[in-house]
C-alpha angles and dihedrals in degrees: 000000000000089000087075086068095049113108119215090228138006128210135176094236139345087267090064093059114104101230093182090056090051090052091048088053091055099260111145102159136060125199104192134188116225114208114071090352104069098008138000115281092256100034113112103200144028122272117236087255090054091049089054091048091052090050089051092050089054094044090055089055099249121152111220137193131177116227112190137167089215128100124280095251092055095047097040092051089062102033105042098059088055097043092242117150114229147189116212129195086023095166092220129220085044108108096222093077092052091048090049090051092051090050092050090049091045090228140125124238092255091058095050139073128197118217119196146136103231131076096200096050113020102029097038093045094046094047092047087053095050094251131139111244136201117198118210129189115261112264098218113012091173089067095058124118127237096267093051092048089053090050090052090061090056090045092055091053092048092046092052093049095046090046092051089053089051092242102115111105119238114254113257119221133182 
């Protein structure tokens, strides 16, 4: 059961992910979480570094969509200025939001990676949907709400158990 919470890859931040390597492996789509993955949970806009990362994603030919459990207003404020399609109130880890994202991207699971910061939403939902998933560390844990903080307790237990079994992937860095 814990294997459902096991990411395929871990990275410190999205900036540590080797996008060229993903392309070489046949990945052409990115389903990305918003809060604490791309920006802090209370940050309204992209940092200059994030804007450059988004340009790089596009220049490498990736299709990207944001899938967030947050409200429309929160997600649209970030996504629309950058022309990124999005799904709000996704109810992750429910598979329907991931299937909808794949349909909007026009891609198959084997062509797509999910990037997120939570085991119980991003990783579990991606794995249940047959998608490859990269777990990143949360950008601003102090900004997290009560539900996410509760999830983090469960995540720590799962991480310890998976690590003891020697299953947790090593963190990749640039």
